[in-house]
C-alpha positions as protocol buffer text, in pm:
chain_id: "A"
residue {
  index: 1
  type: MET
  ca { x: 61 y: -1198 z: 679 }
}
residue {
  index: 2
  type: GLU
  ca { x: -234 y: -1092 z: 466 }
}
residue {
  index: 3
  type: MET
  ca { x: -466 y: -1374 z: 576 }
}
residue {
  index: 4
  type: GLY
  ca { x: -537 y: -1444 z: 944 }
}
residue {
  index: 5
  type: GLY
  ca { x: -443 y: -1780 z: 1090 }
}
residue {
  index: 6
  type: ALA
  ca { x: -803 y: -1896 z: 1141 }
}
residue {
  index: 7
  type: GLN
  ca { x: -895 y: -1802 z: 784 }
}
residue {
  index: 8
  type: LEU
  ca { x: -587 y: -1979 z: 649 }
}
residue {
  index: 9
  type: VAL
  ca { x: -671 y: -2297 z: 842 }
}
residue {
  index: 10
  type: MET
  ca { x: -1026 y: -2281 z: 703 }
}
residue {
  index: 11
  type: ARG
  ca { x: -883 y: -2264 z: 350 }
}
residue {
  index: 12
  type: MET
  ca { x: -654 y: -2559 z: 424 }
}
residue {
  index: 13
  type: LEU
  ca { x: -942 y: -2768 z: 560 }
}
residue {
  index: 14
  type: GLY
  ca { x: -1143 y: -2700 z: 245 }
}
residue {
  index: 15
  type: SER
  ca { x: -852 y: -2782 z: 16 }
}
residue {
  index: 16
  type: VAL
  ca { x: -743 y: -3102 z: 194 }
}
residue {
  index: 17
  type: GLY
  ca { x: -1098 y: -3225 z: 260 }
}
residue {
  index: 18
  type: ARG
  ca { x: -1239 y: -3104 z: -74 }
}
residue {
  index: 19
  type: LEU
  ca { x: -1506 y: -2909 z: 112 }
}
residue {
  index: 20
  type: ASP
  ca { x: -1679 y: -2601 z: -26 }
}
residue {
  index: 21
  type: GLN
  ca { x: -1563 y: -2287 z: 155 }
}
residue {
  index: 22
  type: SER
  ca { x: -1921 y: -2158 z: 174 }
}
residue {
  index: 23
  type: VAL
  ca { x: -2024 y: -2475 z: 358 }
}
residue {
  index: 24
  type: LEU
  ca { x: -1741 y: -2434 z: 609 }
}
residue {
  index: 25
  type: LYS
  ca { x: -1821 y: -2066 z: 666 }
}
residue {
  index: 26
  type: THR
  ca { x: -2192 y: -2123 z: 728 }
}
residue {
  index: 27
  type: GLY
  ca { x: -2144 y: -2449 z: 918 }
}
residue {
  index: 28
  type: ARG
  ca { x: -2421 y: -2615 z: 716 }
}
residue {
  index: 29
  type: LEU
  ca { x: -2251 y: -2949 z: 670 }
}
residue {
  index: 30
  type: GLU
  ca { x: -2440 y: -3248 z: 532 }
}
residue {
  index: 31
  type: ASP
  ca { x: -2372 y: -3608 z: 634 }
}
residue {
  index: 32
  type: GLU
  ca { x: -2140 y: -3653 z: 336 }
}
residue {
  index: 33
  type: HIS
  ca { x: -1920 y: -3364 z: 455 }
}
residue {
  index: 34
  type: TRP
  ca { x: -1843 y: -3480 z: 808 }
}
residue {
  index: 35
  type: GLY
  ca { x: -1622 y: -3772 z: 707 }
}
residue {
  index: 36
  type: ARG
  ca { x: -1411 y: -3554 z: 476 }
}
residue {
  index: 37
  type: LEU
  ca { x: -1388 y: -3281 z: 739 }
}
residue {
  index: 38
  type: ASN
  ca { x: -1275 y: -3527 z: 1007 }
}
residue {
  index: 39
  type: GLU
  ca { x: -1013 y: -3674 z: 773 }
}
residue {
  index: 40
  type: ALA
  ca { x: -882 y: -3326 z: 689 }
}
residue {
  index: 41
  type: VAL
  ca { x: -866 y: -3229 z: 1058 }
}
residue {
  index: 42
  type: VAL
  ca { x: -666 y: -3543 z: 1138 }
}
residue {
  index: 43
  type: LYS
  ca { x: -422 y: -3477 z: 852 }
}
residue {
  index: 44
  type: LEU
  ca { x: -371 y: -3112 z: 944 }
}
residue {
  index: 45
  type: SER
  ca { x: -344 y: -3175 z: 1318 }
}
residue {
  index: 46
  type: ASP
  ca { x: -50 y: -3407 z: 1249 }
}
residue {
  index: 47
  type: ALA
  ca { x: 111 y: -3167 z: 1001 }
}
residue {
  index: 48
  type: PRO
  ca { x: 421 y: -2980 z: 1124 }
}
residue {
  index: 49
  type: VAL
  ca { x: 285 y: -2640 z: 1019 }
}
residue {
  index: 50
  type: TYR
  ca { x: 356 y: -2320 z: 1215 }
}
residue {
  index: 51
  type: ILE
  ca { x: 154 y: -2005 z: 1138 }
}
residue {
  index: 52
  type: ASP
  ca { x: 278 y: -1664 z: 1250 }
}
residue {
  index: 53
  type: GLU
  ca { x: 24 y: -1389 z: 1180 }
}
residue {
  index: 54
  type: THR
  ca { x: 226 y: -1105 z: 1334 }
}
residue {
  index: 55
  type: PRO
  ca { x: 181 y: -803 z: 1103 }
}
residue {
  index: 56
  type: GLY
  ca { x: 466 y: -597 z: 961 }
}
residue {
  index: 57
  type: LEU
  ca { x: 761 y: -817 z: 1051 }
}
residue {
  index: 58
  type: THR
  ca { x: 1105 y: -692 z: 953 }
}
residue {
  index: 59
  type: ALA
  ca { x: 1353 y: -925 z: 786 }
}
residue {
  index: 60
  type: LEU
  ca { x: 1554 y: -927 z: 1111 }
}
residue {
  index: 61
  type: GLU
  ca { x: 1249 y: -1032 z: 1315 }
}
residue {
  index: 62
  type: LEU
  ca { x: 1162 y: -1301 z: 1062 }
}
residue {
  index: 63
  type: ARG
  ca { x: 1516 y: -1437 z: 1076 }
}
residue {
  index: 64
  type: ALA
  ca { x: 1507 y: -1453 z: 1459 }
}
residue {
  index: 65
  type: ARG
  ca { x: 1176 y: -1642 z: 1456 }
}
residue {
  index: 66
  type: ALA
  ca { x: 1290 y: -1879 z: 1181 }
}
residue {
  index: 67
  type: ARG
  ca { x: 1611 y: -1957 z: 1368 }
}
residue {
  index: 68
  type: ARG
  ca { x: 1420 y: -2024 z: 1689 }
}
residue {
  index: 69
  type: LEU
  ca { x: 1175 y: -2252 z: 1509 }
}
residue {
  index: 70
  type: ALA
  ca { x: 1459 y: -2435 z: 1334 }
}
residue {
  index: 71
  type: ARG
  ca { x: 1620 y: -2512 z: 1671 }
}
residue {
  index: 72
  type: GLN
  ca { x: 1293 y: -2671 z: 1785 }
}
residue {
  index: 73
  type: PHE
  ca { x: 1301 y: -2905 z: 1483 }
}
residue {
  index: 74
  type: ASN
  ca { x: 1669 y: -3008 z: 1491 }
}
residue {
  index: 75
  type: ASN
  ca { x: 1763 y: -2729 z: 1247 }
}
residue {
  index: 76
  type: LYS
  ca { x: 1546 y: -2881 z: 974 }
}
residue {
  index: 77
  type: LEU
  ca { x: 1272 y: -2662 z: 831 }
}
residue {
  index: 78
  type: GLY
  ca { x: 1096 y: -2784 z: 519 }
}
residue {
  index: 79
  type: LEU
  ca { x: 962 y: -2455 z: 382 }
}
residue {
  index: 80
  type: ILE
  ca { x: 902 y: -2091 z: 474 }
}
residue {
  index: 81
  type: VAL
  ca { x: 613 y: -1907 z: 305 }
}
residue {
  index: 82
  type: ILE
  ca { x: 567 y: -1529 z: 326 }
}
residue {
  index: 83
  type: ASP
  ca { x: 224 y: -1385 z: 247 }
}
residue {
  index: 84
  type: TYR
  ca { x: 318 y: -1141 z: 114 }
}
residue {
  index: 85
  type: LEU
  ca { x: 651 y: -967 z: 58 }
}
residue {
  index: 86
  type: GLN
  ca { x: 516 y: -610 z: 40 }
}
residue {
  index: 87
  type: LEU
  ca { x: 356 y: -646 z: 387 }
}
residue {
  index: 88
  type: MET
  ca { x: 696 y: -686 z: 550 }
}
residue {
  index: 89
  type: ALA
  ca { x: 842 y: -379 z: 719 }
}
residue {
  index: 90
  type: GLY
  ca { x: 1177 y: -228 z: 629 }
}
residue {
  index: 91
  type: SER
  ca { x: 1461 y: -156 z: 867 }
}
residue {
  index: 92
  type: GLY
  ca { x: 1416 y: 219 z: 832 }
}
residue {
  index: 93
  type: ARG
  ca { x: 1758 y: 267 z: 674 }
}
residue {
  index: 94
  type: SER
  ca { x: 1637 y: 297 z: 313 }
}
residue {
  index: 95
  type: ASP
  ca { x: 1517 y: 617 z: 146 }
}
residue {
  index: 96
  type: ASN
  ca { x: 1223 y: 465 z: -42 }
}
residue {
  index: 97
  type: ARG
  ca { x: 1003 y: 156 z: -51 }
}
residue {
  index: 98
  type: ALA
  ca { x: 1173 y: 4 z: -356 }
}
residue {
  index: 99
  type: SER
  ca { x: 1507 y: 14 z: -174 }
}
residue {
  index: 100
  type: GLU
  ca { x: 1344 y: -137 z: 135 }
}
residue {
  index: 101
  type: LEU
  ca { x: 1202 y: -423 z: -72 }
}
residue {
  index: 102
  type: GLY
  ca { x: 1546 y: -483 z: -219 }
}
residue {
  index: 103
  type: GLU
  ca { x: 1692 y: -502 z: 130 }
}
residue {
  index: 104
  type: ILE
  ca { x: 1420 y: -745 z: 240 }
}
residue {
  index: 105
  type: SER
  ca { x: 1469 y: -958 z: -71 }
}
residue {
  index: 106
  type: ARG
  ca { x: 1843 y: -989 z: -10 }
}
residue {
  index: 107
  type: SER
  ca { x: 1782 y: -1076 z: 356 }
}
residue {
  index: 108
  type: LEU
  ca { x: 1545 y: -1357 z: 257 }
}
residue {
  index: 109
  type: LYS
  ca { x: 1804 y: -1492 z: 15 }
}
residue {
  index: 110
  type: ALA
  ca { x: 2062 y: -1495 z: 294 }
}
residue {
  index: 111
  type: LEU
  ca { x: 1818 y: -1663 z: 534 }
}
residue {
  index: 112
  type: ALA
  ca { x: 1742 y: -1938 z: 282 }
}
residue {
  index: 113
  type: LYS
  ca { x: 2114 y: -2011 z: 247 }
}
residue {
  index: 114
  type: GLU
  ca { x: 2177 y: -1997 z: 622 }
}
residue {
  index: 115
  type: LEU
  ca { x: 1899 y: -2239 z: 718 }
}
residue {
  index: 116
  type: GLN
  ca { x: 1918 y: -2443 z: 397 }
}
residue {
  index: 117
  type: VAL
  ca { x: 1545 y: -2401 z: 348 }
}
residue {
  index: 118
  type: PRO
  ca { x: 1341 y: -2293 z: 43 }
}
residue {
  index: 119
  type: ILE
  ca { x: 1149 y: -1968 z: 90 }
}
residue {
  index: 120
  type: ILE
  ca { x: 838 y: -1887 z: -110 }
}
residue {
  index: 121
  type: ALA
  ca { x: 764 y: -1513 z: -97 }
}
residue {
  index: 122
  type: LEU
  ca { x: 431 y: -1411 z: -248 }
}
residue {
  index: 123
  type: SER
  ca { x: 437 y: -1073 z: -417 }
}
residue {
  index: 124
  type: GLN
  ca { x: 192 y: -812 z: -536 }
}
residue {
  index: 125
  type: LEU
  ca { x: 184 y: -718 z: -903 }
}
residue {
  index: 126
  type: SER
  ca { x: 164 y: -365 z: -1037 }
}
residue {
  index: 127
  type: ARG
  ca { x: -166 y: -238 z: -1176 }
}
residue {
  index: 128
  type: THR
  ca { x: -22 y: -217 z: -1528 }
}
residue {
  index: 129
  type: VAL
  ca { x: -146 y: -575 z: -1577 }
}
residue {
  index: 130
  type: GLU
  ca { x: -505 y: -448 z: -1581 }
}
residue {
  index: 131
  type: SER
  ca { x: -436 y: -207 z: -1867 }
}
residue {
  index: 132
  type: ARG
  ca { x: -309 y: -474 z: -2109 }
}
residue {
  index: 133
  type: THR
  ca { x: -515 y: -686 z: -2344 }
}
residue {
  index: 134
  type: ASP
  ca { x: -314 y: -995 z: -2253 }
}
residue {
  index: 135
  type: LYS
  ca { x: -323 y: -996 z: -1875 }
}
residue {
  index: 136
  type: ARG
  ca { x: -74 y: -1274 z: -1823 }
}
residue {
  index: 137
  type: PRO
  ca { x: 178 y: -1143 z: -1568 }
}
residue {
  index: 138
  type: MET
  ca { x: 534 y: -1065 z: -1673 }
}
residue {
  index: 139
  type: MET
  ca { x: 858 y: -1007 z: -1486 }
}
residue {
  index: 140
  type: SER
  ca { x: 820 y: -631 z: -1521 }
}
residue {
  index: 141
  type: ASP
  ca { x: 491 y: -651 z: -1327 }
}
residue {
  index: 142
  type: LEU
  ca { x: 661 y: -740 z: -998 }
}
residue {
  index: 143
  type: ARG
  ca { x: 571 y: -449 z: -776 }
}
residue {
  index: 144
  type: GLU
  ca { x: 815 y: -200 z: -624 }
}
residue {
  index: 145
  type: SER
  ca { x: 1142 y: -386 z: -664 }
}
residue {
  index: 146
  type: GLY
  ca { x: 1358 y: -515 z: -946 }
}
residue {
  index: 147
  type: ALA
  ca { x: 1557 y: -684 z: -671 }
}
residue {
  index: 148
  type: ILE
  ca { x: 1292 y: -955 z: -654 }
}
residue {
  index: 149
  type: GLU
  ca { x: 1371 y: -1050 z: -1013 }
}
residue {
  index: 150
  type: GLN
  ca { x: 1743 y: -1042 z: -942 }
}
residue {
  index: 151
  type: ASP
  ca { x: 1746 y: -1235 z: -613 }
}
residue {
  index: 152
  type: ALA
  ca { x: 1489 y: -1508 z: -680 }
}
residue {
  index: 153
  type: ASP
  ca { x: 1602 y: -1846 z: -809 }
}
residue {
  index: 154
  type: LEU
  ca { x: 1253 y: -1923 z: -939 }
}
residue {
  index: 155
  type: ILE
  ca { x: 967 y: -1687 z: -1024 }
}
residue {
  index: 156
  type: MET
  ca { x: 620 y: -1824 z: -1093 }
}
residue {
  index: 157
  type: PHE
  ca { x: 304 y: -1639 z: -1192 }
}
residue {
  index: 158
  type: MET
  ca { x: -49 y: -1779 z: -1168 }
}
residue {
  index: 159
  type: TYR
  ca { x: -301 y: -1685 z: -1438 }
}
residue {
  index: 160
  type: ARG
  ca { x: -662 y: -1791 z: -1493 }
}
residue {
  index: 161
  type: ASP
  ca { x: -809 y: -1678 z: -1824 }
}
residue {
  index: 162
  type: GLU
  ca { x: -1168 y: -1727 z: -1709 }
}
residue {
  index: 163
  type: TYR
  ca { x: -1112 y: -1464 z: -1438 }
}
residue {
  index: 164
  type: TYR
  ca { x: -1085 y: -1200 z: -1712 }
}
residue {
  index: 165
  type: ASN
  ca { x: -1279 y: -1361 z: -2000 }
}
residue {
  index: 166
  type: GLN
  ca { x: -1629 y: -1488 z: -1930 }
}
residue {
  index: 167
  type: ASP
  ca { x: -1632 y: -1693 z: -2252 }
}
residue {
  index: 168
  type: SER
  ca { x: -1285 y: -1841 z: -2200 }
}
residue {
  index: 169
  type: PRO
  ca { x: -1232 y: -2191 z: -2344 }
}
residue {
  index: 170
  type: MET
  ca { x: -1003 y: -2256 z: -2047 }
}
residue {
  index: 171
  type: LYS
  ca { x: -1265 y: -2265 z: -1771 }
}
residue {
  index: 172
  type: GLY
  ca { x: -1139 y: -2457 z: -1469 }
}
residue {
  index: 173
  type: LEU
  ca { x: -778 y: -2427 z: -1586 }
}
residue {
  index: 174
  type: ALA
  ca { x: -490 y: -2218 z: -1455 }
}
residue {
  index: 175
  type: GLU
  ca { x: -151 y: -2144 z: -1605 }
}
residue {
  index: 176
  type: CYS
  ca { x: 155 y: -2161 z: -1384 }
}
residue {
  index: 177
  type: ILE
  ca { x: 397 y: -1941 z: -1578 }
}
residue {
  index: 178
  type: ILE
  ca { x: 766 y: -1997 z: -1500 }
}
residue {
  index: 179
  type: GLY
  ca { x: 913 y: -1651 z: -1561 }
}
residue {
  index: 180
  type: LYS
  ca { x: 1257 y: -1729 z: -1423 }
}
residue {
  index: 181
  type: HIS
  ca { x: 1434 y: -2054 z: -1339 }
}
residue {
  index: 182
  type: ARG
  ca { x: 1797 y: -2016 z: -1246 }
}
residue {
  index: 183
  type: ASN
  ca { x: 1868 y: -2386 z: -1286 }
}
residue {
  index: 184
  type: GLY
  ca { x: 1617 y: -2494 z: -1547 }
}
residue {
  index: 185
  type: PRO
  ca { x: 1383 y: -2403 z: -1833 }
}
residue {
  index: 186
  type: VAL
  ca { x: 1107 y: -2143 z: -1834 }
}
residue {
  index: 187
  type: GLY
  ca { x: 760 y: -2191 z: -1980 }
}
residue {
  index: 188
  type: LYS
  ca { x: 416 y: -2276 z: -1849 }
}
residue {
  index: 189
  type: ILE
  ca { x: 238 y: -2563 z: -1676 }
}
residue {
  index: 190
  type: PHE
  ca { x: -139 y: -2615 z: -1688 }
}
residue {
  index: 191
  type: LEU
  ca { x: -326 y: -2693 z: -1368 }
}
residue {
  index: 192
  type: THR
  ca { x: -690 y: -2747 z: -1285 }
}
residue {
  index: 193
  type: TRP
  ca { x: -845 y: -2492 z: -1051 }
}
residue {
  index: 194
  type: THR
  ca { x: -1135 y: -2581 z: -822 }
}
residue {
  index: 195
  type: GLY
  ca { x: -1240 y: -2250 z: -669 }
}
residue {
  index: 196
  type: GLN
  ca { x: -1483 y: -2380 z: -408 }
}
residue {
  index: 197
  type: PHE
  ca { x: -1204 y: -2592 z: -261 }
}
residue {
  index: 198
  type: THR
  ca { x: -928 y: -2332 z: -320 }
}
residue {
  index: 199
  type: LYS
  ca { x: -732 y: -2612 z: -483 }
}
residue {
  index: 200
  type: PHE
  ca { x: -493 y: -2658 z: -775 }
}
residue {
  index: 201
  type: ASP
  ca { x: -432 y: -3004 z: -924 }
}
residue {
  index: 202
  type: ASN
  ca { x: -239 y: -3146 z: -1218 }
}
residue {
  index: 203
  type: ALA
  ca { x: -439 y: -3099 z: -1538 }
}
residue {
  index: 204
  type: ALA
  ca { x: -542 y: -3426 z: -1699 }
}
residue {
  index: 205
  type: TYR
  ca { x: -683 y: -3250 z: -2006 }
}
residue {
  index: 206
  type: ILE
  ca { x: -580 y: -2933 z: -2191 }
}
residue {
  index: 207
  type: PRO
  ca { x: -815 y: -2779 z: -2454 }
}
residue {
  index: 208
  type: GLU
  ca { x: -682 y: -2749 z: -2808 }
}
residue {
  index: 209
  type: GLU
  ca { x: -717 y: -2369 z: -2787 }
}
residue {
  index: 210
  type: ALA
  ca { x: -467 y: -2365 z: -2501 }
}
residue {
  index: 211
  type: LYS
  ca { x: -222 y: -2583 z: -2692 }
}
residue {
  index: 212
  type: ILE
  ca { x: -241 y: -2358 z: -2998 }
}
residue {
  index: 213
  type: GLU
  ca { x: -193 y: -2047 z: -2787 }
}
residue {
  index: 214
  type: ASP
  ca { x: 101 y: -2203 z: -2609 }
}
């Protein structure tokens, strides 16, 4: 996992409690913050979330841990999230990293079917994105393995124009680009992005520039 468990929990507290990450890191909470923090702590303490920050897991090790966790919850897991796919270790049987990623991707697909659980696997993008004028990610940008494109039922890319363009008319907005949907349409969805809370929400308003571009 790229992010440590403590750091991930801090992000979750900020998102759920709508608390600025800088406030949480420094500990300089005002009176108005304590109520939201307490509410977020209560919500998260009751949430059935399990965080495993073991680095470099193989697909086989992940499957064993997922099976064990499923048994603890009557074989009912709601979601598995991997942060991120390229940090997983291969079995050592493949000649190159692309083949290893393909093997891992197929193993995750099999695990999802076995446990009847959706798996979200975050993925790095290749650096070719940075060399384009339009930096919206595309399927060909998935790093190291075309198997990701083949195995996934749904592929989503997140893009924020203001990250690249200081004068963007889409400040505070993010595009969720559906690059592949095995059982539905592709396209894009607009979300609001609140960076200090590390939080995405449904967009209530979309600028005309975004509509024209879409």
